[in-house]
N, C-alpha and C positions, 0 to 999 in steps of 0.2 A: 232320441233324446240323450241317451247315454254318451253320445259323442260330443256333447256340448262343451264340456271342460277342455278337452284337447283342442277344439276349434278356437276357444278363447285363447289358449296358450299359443297356438300358431299365429293368430292375428297379432298378438302382442309383439311377436318377434319382428314385425314389419314396421315398427315405429321409426320415425325420422331421427336423425342425430340430435344430440343435446343442443338446445337453443338457450337463449338468454333467460327466458322464463324458468326453464328447468334448472339452470345454474343457481338460481336464487331459492329453489325449493328446499325446505328443510329435510333432513334425514329422519328416519324412523328406526328405533331399535326396540324390539319386543324381547322381554326376558320372561319366559314361562317356567314355572316351577310346579312339578306334579305332586298333587295330594298335600299341599302345604296349608295348614290351618292358620290360626292367629298366633301360633307360638313363635313370634319374632319379637325382638326387644321393643320396637316402637309401637306395637300393638298390645303388648303386655299380657298375651294369652297364657304364657307360663313365666313365672317370676325369675326362672333361672336360664331362660333362653339366651344364647349368645349369638347375635347376628349383627356384628358391627357394620357390615357392608350394606345390608338392606336398611339399616338405621341411618347410615350416612346418606343413602339415596333419598330416603324420606325427608331428611333435613334440607335437601336441595329442591323439593317440590311439594306436591300435595299428597298426603297420605289419606286415602279413602278408608275410613274406619267402619263403614257400614255398607260394604259392597257384597253382593251375593251372586252366586252362580245361578244359571237357569235350569240346571239339573245337577244333582249331587253325584254324578258318575261321569267318567272321562269323555266318552264319545259324544253324547248329546251336549255336554257343556261346551266342548271345543267347537262342535258344529254350530251351536248357537252363537258363540262369540265370533266365528269367522263369517257368518251369514247375517248377523243381527236379526235373527228370527227366533221366536220362542219355540220350544219343543211342541207345544200345542198347535202351532202353525205348521211346522215342518213334518211332524209325525215321528221325529227321531227322539225317542225317549230313553233308550237304553244302549247297551254296548254294540248293538247292531241296529240298523244296517249302515252301509256306506252312504255318504251324502248323495251319490248319484241315484239312489233308490227313492229319493224324495222329490216328487214332481215340483213342489213349491220351492225347495232349495235349488233345483236346477234353473229356476228362473232368475236366481240371484247370481251376481258375480262375487266370488269369494274374495275376501280382503286382500290376500297377497296377489291375486290375479288382477284386481282392480288397480293396485299400485303399479304393477308391471305395465298395464295398459296406459297408465298416466306418465310413463317414462322413467320409472324407477328401476334400478338394478335390485331385483328381489332375490334373496337367498336366505336359507335357514338350515338348521341342523337340530337333531334331537326330536323330542316329542312336542309337536305343535298341533297336528291333527292326531286322531287316534289310529294306531296301527299302520297299515300300508297306505292309508290316505295321504300321509306325508309325501310319499314319492309321486302320487297322482296329482296332488293339488298345490304343492309348494314349488314354485319355479326355482331351478338351480338348487334343488335340495341336496345337501352334502352327505346325508346319511344319519343313521342312529348311533353310530360309533359303539355298538354293542348293546344299546337299549338298557334292559334291566340287569344285564350281567355285570361282571362275571359271576358265575354260579359255582359253588363248591360241588364236589362229587356227591356229597350227602348233605342234607339240611343240618344247619348248626343247632337250631333250637329244637325243643321237644314237641312242637305242634305237628300232629300227623296229617293235617289236611293239605290243602292246595299247595303245590311246590313254591309258589311265589310268597306264601305267607310264612316267612322265616325272618329271623333277626339275630344280629350278633356282629362281632368285629371280623370283618372280611372285606377285601383281601388285605395284603400287607401294606400296599403303597397306594397313594392317591393316583399315580399315573396309570394304574391298572383300571381305574374307574372310567366308564363312558362319559360321565359329566365332566371330568378333568379334560378329556379329549375334546368334548364340545366346547368348553371354555377356551381351550387353546386354538381351536378352529375360529371361534369368534374373534379372538385377539388378532389372529392372522388376517381376517377380513378387514379389520379396522386399521391395520397397518398398510393395506394396499391403497393405491390411488385409483379411484373410480371415475369414469367419465360420465356417470349419471348420478342423480341423487340416490342414496342407499336406503334400502329397506332390509334390515338385518334382524333375524330372529334366532334366538338360542332357546331351545326347549330342554330344560334339565329334568332328569328322571327321578332323582331323590327329592323328597323322602318317601316316595311310593315304595311299597313292598316289592322285593325283599328289603328290609331295612338293614342294609349292609353299608359299612364305612370302615376305613382303617382304624386301628386301635386308638390312635392319638385323638380322634374325635370323641370316642367313648370316654377317654380320660378327662375330658372337660366336665363330665357329669358323673362324679363318683356315686355309686349306689347308696353309700352310707348317708349322704346328705341330700339325696335326690327327693324332690317334692312331687307327690302325685297330684293330679288335678283334683279340684274341689268337686265333690259329688254329694248328693243327698240320699239318705237311705229311703227305700221304697219310692224312688223317683217316678216310677211308672204307675203309681196308684191312681193318678188322675188323668192318665193318658188313655184315650179310647182304644179298645181292643184292636181295631183296624190299624191304628198307629203303631201298636206293638208288633202286630203281625207283619206289616210291610217292611219293618226294620229288622226282622228276625228270620222269617221263613225263606228257605232256599238260599241263605247267605253263606259265604264260605269263610268268613273271618272267625277267629276263636271267640267263644262266648265269655262273658264276664265270669261265669261260674267256673269254666275251665281255667281261665287266667288266675283266679284266686286260689283254686285248688292246687295249681302247679307253682304258685308263687312267682308268676311271670309278669305281674303288673309293672314293677319298677324296671325290669329289663326291657319291656316294651317301650316304656316312656323314655328310658335312657337311649335306646337305639333310635327312636324317632328324633330326639333332640340332637343326637350325634349326626344323623343324616341332614338335619336342618342346618347345623353349623358347617358341615362339609359343603353343602350346596351354596351356602352364603359365601364361603370362600371363593367358589367358582364365579359367583356374581361379581365379587370384588375384582377379580382378574379382568373381567370384561369392562367393568367401569373404569379401571385404571387405564386400560388400553384406549378407551374412548377419550379420557382426559389427556392422554398424550398425543391425540390425533388433532388435525386442524379442524375437525368437525365437532369439537367439544361444545361450542356455543351455538351450534346450528342443528341440534339433534333432539328430537322428542323421544324420551324413554318411557316405556310402559312395562312395569313389572307386575305380574299377575299370577294367579294359580287357578286351576280349573274347578276346585270345590274345597270344602273343608275336610275334617277328619276327626273322628272320635277316638279317644284313648281312655275309655272308661266312663265318660259322661253319658248320661241317660242309659247307664248299664250296658254299654256296647262298645265295640271297636270297629274301626273302618269308617267308610262314608255311607252313602245311600240313606240319608234321613233328611227330613224337612225342618229339623231343629237347627239352632244357630251353629252348632259345631259341625253340621253337615253342609250348610249353605254359605256360611260367611267365608270370604276369601280376601286375602291381602291384595291391595291394588295401590300402586304408587305411580304418579305421572309427573315427569320432570321435563322442562324444556323452555325455550324462549317465551317470555311473557307469562309463565306460570308462577303463581305465588310460591314463595319459598318457605319451607319449614312450617307448613300449615296442615292441620288435620280437619277433614270434612266428615261430619256425622250424618249427612243427608243420605237417604237410601239410593244406592246406585247399583248397577248391574254390569256383568261382563259384556252383555250385548250392547252396551253403551260405547265400548271401546272403538268399534269400527266407525260409527258416525263422528265420534270425537276426533279421530285421526284425520278423517276427511276434512273437517273444518279447520283443524290446526295447520294442515298443509295446504289450505286454500283450494281444495277440490270441491266439486259440486256434490251436494248431498244426494242420497238415494231415497226416493219416497217409499220404497219397499221395506226399508229398515224399520224395525220395531223398537230399537234403542233410541236414546236421546243423547245429543252431544253434551258432553260435560264441560265445555268451554266456559260457560258462566261460572261454574264452581271452581274451575282452575284459576280464574281471575279473582273470585271472591267466594271462598268456601262456605260463607254464611248467606249466599244469595238465595233468593226465593226459589224453591224447588218443589213443584206440586206432585212429583212422580213417586210411585211406590216401586219396590223391588219384588219380583215374582219368581218362585222356583217351583218346579213340578217334578214328581217322580211317578210317571204314568198319568194318563188322563184322569182327571177327577181328584187328584191329590196335589194340593197347592199350599205353599207358604206365601203369605203376603206380608211384607215388612215395610214399616214406615220408620220415621226417625225414632219413635219411642216404643212402638208395639210390634209384636209378631202374631199373625193370625194364621192358623192352619185349618184347612178343610179337607176331609178325606172323601173318598168316592162313595162311602156309605152315608154321607151327610154328617158324620160326627166331626167335632171341632175342638180346637185348642186356642187359647188366647193368653198372651203374656205381656205384662207391663214391664218393659225392660228397664225403666227408670227405677223400679223397685225390686226387680227380680232378673238381674242380668244373666243368671244361669238357667232361667226358664224352668224353675222347680215347681212353680204354682200356677196351674191352669185356672184362670179366672173367667173363662168364657161364660159362665152362668151368673156372674156377679152383675146385678142390675146397674151398678155404677158405670160399667163399660158398654152398656147395650148399644148406644148410638155409635160409639167408636167401632165396635164390632161390625155393626151394620155397614159403616163406611168401608171397612176393609173387605167385607163380604162382597161389596159391589165390584171389587177388582178381580174377582174370579172370572176367568173367561168362559163364556157360554158356548163358543165354538171350539171344538176340540178335535183335532185331526186323529183319525184312528191310528193305533199303534202299528208302526212298520217294523219289519224284521221279526226275528224269532230266536228262541233257544238260549239267549244269554241269561245270566243270573238275574238280571233285572226283570226280564220277561217272566222267568219262573217265579220270582218273588211276587210279582204283581198278580199272576194267574192263581198262585196258591192263596194269596190274601183275598182275592175276589171270590174264590171258591168257598171261603168261610164267612163271607159277608152275610150278615143277618138281614 
């Protein structure tokens, strides 16, 4: 079974030459941003965020303001998006294993391979899958261009932990950054003449740690006037102990206590915002190149990120949580027939992207997909939408999101419930309030009863889950 993906790749190379139908097929451009939360101008996650290019993209299409990842960590989120399968179906919950280790995933054709089979020239660069899976599963993959680098000889900041957990102004110039090189590569592809419809993907690494960017991006956010995110004192007082443990045990990010003691909260926020503005600039270069190309009016653009990121909210930093800051992801879709300058508040998911692109490009849907096509919302963002969004962090731990509410259930049966219309920061757990009893029940019905066992081992997610389970009452 492990040879299935190479077989698919080989068969795709035998496609016949471009025909009339293929000539009319729209192009597809994916823009992936790593670890980006809602701190972009058009989503208003941070009042000082400067992202003019993502904002102008949102003005050209539909901004999905209530999109959620299927796992708040890189590998399972990207695997879910590329297969349109939930982690509870595939068994890929954490940073390992490779997709080929999931028998269920092996039965699916991954998104880029499907488009290659359908006659597209598929190519990508940067972080699209997790780790070495980019080379294995993305046709004509151009490389990582340095990935999370370049790295200084010694860490810049004072945090003594994991080498990737560092922040500060580095290196000196934009052109030393991998994301700059990925954007340049994307521009080059858009300048070429292709004899097939194009499926182009650029996967940017920032603002993922290490949060490095040249000094000029830090200068946009002076520490003296920088605003910290809004937080509540004793925010965890009504959170079940399981929920506290799964977001703390065996994690590698700095703790809030350490950040406050070292007075590093503002520098962390500054570095994150600097990285966001830096990567927004790279997005702008790719958009400009598309606008200069003959494919400007015949291309569907999807900008997305793999999960959210905490910067002090819920008394923590990094990802790996089932709260809004961990699961909510920016998503913007632009293209022919898509409503312009609209915002959609319906609960949507990253695993909706694959079936959506199939419908937009006129390709046959795949009954194995668990996502839903967003085409009705792309035409009318207020259209009826009966679906919920679901995120998991290990089997038994789920967040269920509707348009107004978030429900969380942990593997020990403990729960949280938030009325987002009254409590957008999720500070008050009202799961025991009888006023919401029927709504809680409706959300509880969305919890999957069938849960694939955990695949892989030894990643931080595996360790966190095991440590939390060991303390389960």
